[in-house]
Residue, then its C-alpha position, 0 to 999 in steps of 0.5 A: x288874434x289872441x289865439x295866434x299870439x299865444x300858440x307860438x309861446x306854448x310851442x316854444x315852452x314844449x320844445x324847451x322841455x323836450x330838449x331838457x329831457x333829452x339832455x338829461x341822462x339816466x345813470x345807473x350804479x355799478x355793483x362792483x366799482x359803485x360808479x354811476x354810468x349811463x344806460x349804454x355802459x351797464x349790463x343787466x340780466x346777465x344770467x337770466x331774466x330774474x338776475x339783479x346784476x347791474x355791472x358796468x362794461x369795464x368791470x365786466x371785462x375785467x371779470x371775464x379776463x380774470x376768469x379766463x386767465x384762471x381757468x386751466x386749458x382743458x378744464x370744463x369750467x362755467x362762466x358765472x354771473x359775478x353777482x348771482x354766482x349762477x352760470x350763464x350761457x356764453x352766447x348770452x355773455x356775448x350779448x350782454x358784453x359785446x366788448x369782451x367777445x374775444x375774451x369769451x371766445x378765448x374762454x370757450x377755447x379753453x373749455x373746448x380743450x377738455x375734448x382734446x386727445x392725442x392722435x396715435x397716428x400723427x401724435x398731434x392734439x386733436x379736438x373731437x368736439x363736434x362743431x355746431x351746425x349752421x342753419x343751412x346744414x340743418x336744412x340740408x339734413x331735413x331730407x335724410x333724417x326727417x324722422x330724427x328731426x321730428x323727435x329732436x324738435x319735440x326735445x327743443x324745450x329740454x334742450x333750451x333749458x339745458x343751454x340756459x343751465x336750468x337742468x343738468x346734463x343727466x336730467x336731459x339724458x333721462x328726458x331723452x331716454x323716457x321720451x324716445x327709448x328706441x332712439x336714445x343713442x341716435x338722438x343724443x349724438x344728434x343733440x350735440x351739434x345742435x347746441x351753439x354754446x361751446x361749454x354746454x356742447x362740451x358738457x353734453x359730449x363728455x357725458x355721452x363719451x362716458x357711456x360710449x368712449x370709443x371715438x375717432x380722431x378728427x385728423x386721421x380718423x384713428x380709433x381712440x378710447x376717450x376714457x383711458x386715452x389709449x389707442x384702439x377700441x378695447x371692447x373686451x377689456x376694461x379701461x382700468x386694465x389699460x391704465x398703467x399707473x393709478x396710485x395717486x390718481x382719483x376722479x371727481x364724483x360729479x364730472x368724473x375728471x381725472x385729478x392728481x393731488x399735490x399737497x394741502x388738506x384732505x378736502x379737494x374742490x374740483x374745477x366744476x365746483x364739487x368738493x369731496x374728501x380726497x382720501x375717501x374718494x381715492x379709496x373708492x376710486x382704487x376699489x372701482x379699478x379692481x376687476x369684478x372677479x378679484x372683488x368676488x374672490x376677495x369677498x368669498x375669502x373674507x366671508x369664509x374667514x368671518x364664518x370660521x371666526x364665528x364658528x370658533x367664538x360662538x358655535x364651538x363653545x356652545x357645542x362643548x358646553x352642550x357635551x360636557x353638561x351631562x358629565x358634570x350635571x351634579x356638580x353643575x347643579x350644586x354650583x348653580x344653587x350656590x351662585x343663586x344663593x350668593x346672588x340672592x344674598x347680594x341682592x338683599x344686602x344691596x337693595x332690600x336692606x337699604x329699602x327696609x331701613x328707609x321704610x323703618x325710618x319712615x314708619x318712626x317718623x310717621x309715629x312722631x309726626x306731630x311732635x316733629x312738626x312742633x319741634x320744627x316749627x319751634x326751631x323755625x321760629x327760633x331761627x327767625x328770631x335769632x336772625x331778626x335780633x342779629x339784624x336789629x343789632x347790626x350797624x348797617x340796620x342802625x345806619x339805614x334806620x337813622x337815614x330813614x328817620x332823617x329823610x322822614x323828618x325832612x319830609x315832614x318839615x317840608x310838608x308842615x312848615x309850622x313845626x320848623x320853629x319848635x323843632x329848631x328850638x328843641x334841637x338847640x335845647x338838645x344840643x345844649x344838654x349834649x354839651x353840658x353832658x359832655x362837660x360833666x363827663x370830661x370833668x369826672x374823668x379829669x377828677x378821676x385822673x387827678x384824684x391821686x395828685x389831690x390826695x398827695x396835696x391834701x396830706x400833711x408833712x408828717x404823712x408825706x414823710x411817713x409815706x416816703x419812708x415806707x417807699x424807701x423801705x420797700x425798695x431796699x427790701x426788694x434789692x436786698x432780696x435780689x442780692x441774697x438770691x445771687 
């Protein structure tokens, strides 16, 4: 009975704990808006399995919208992770943010427009980017090109790395060329439709058309050169000759996109993210447009001018000297001897004599070394003694000494209390003596000041009358001498 009574209570507690766990939601923080959202509204691993991004779907939609609006139509741009700043596959973007599927399609449409050309027949824009193959179309081609499909299956790993932005397009082409050199052209053409990502497919197609620019429009099947965008296939003429105006036009060294600079500084950043100096790249681009025959002719002309200048500056003067030396050999030898003597004299005056003087001085010093050392030691002692006397007579030293004595006396009184009473008595005695000394000094000074008055007081009347008479005579004599002078 006890077992049957306890078991329902335990089951009830377990159910309550499970309900509490199910009601609690696990929240994650967004790295852009810093808000806490639940697991369903957070996107992680955007650019790969090692991606540390944690962004809510709202911020991710705003980011994709801004990236889509900022990309011009026809520019081959990449949609990068907002945290890691690494490009990610557009299909992976759709998996991580289902709500932004339409905006991602718009971004893919803008990127795919980089393969647009103007049809020369109907004069309408035509997109020549091959469409991705479906599974049923791939199975239908198994019977026709079985040998190519076997080779394509061997390149699945490289194609997957390229789709995940782990290797560049040039590396993919190098792998195809190294693995199957005999089927290079056919395999590269068949690789383009096998890539479902629009941006990756456009990148591969543009790299392919760089080497094979002659294509046909998708609407009228008209022949077009994709590089110079002109009608027809000019097999015997370079694309540079087909371009009419190219003064302010350059190409990106990375993606070879044709660019025109309006204003700003000399540093230019392409839409693909590669930066370069516009002036240097424009100079290289203009030289690349010059035909090879013209470059060879200019090189030959510059080489001939360089050789002629070298002949005039170095070879001819050497020949003239070689011819004239036998004629003026005697004069030449005399001049050489004179210059040699002058050079020797100058060398003696500038180098030998100063060194000789220094050597003589050092010898004299060595002779009187003991005496000079004794004099130096005496002067050193005198200098230190004068410094010490100056310090001892200084007011600062006296102040410091008094302070140290005061501190020492206070310390000793604290350590030996029995000395305090004698010291106090001795201080009072010294204070009294100091007061008595000051009194005597003041009295002596006062007596000196009153000495004249005391002498006048001690005089008799006769002495005072005689003194006054002498003073009057002195004054009269002084005034009388002044009137005679005037």
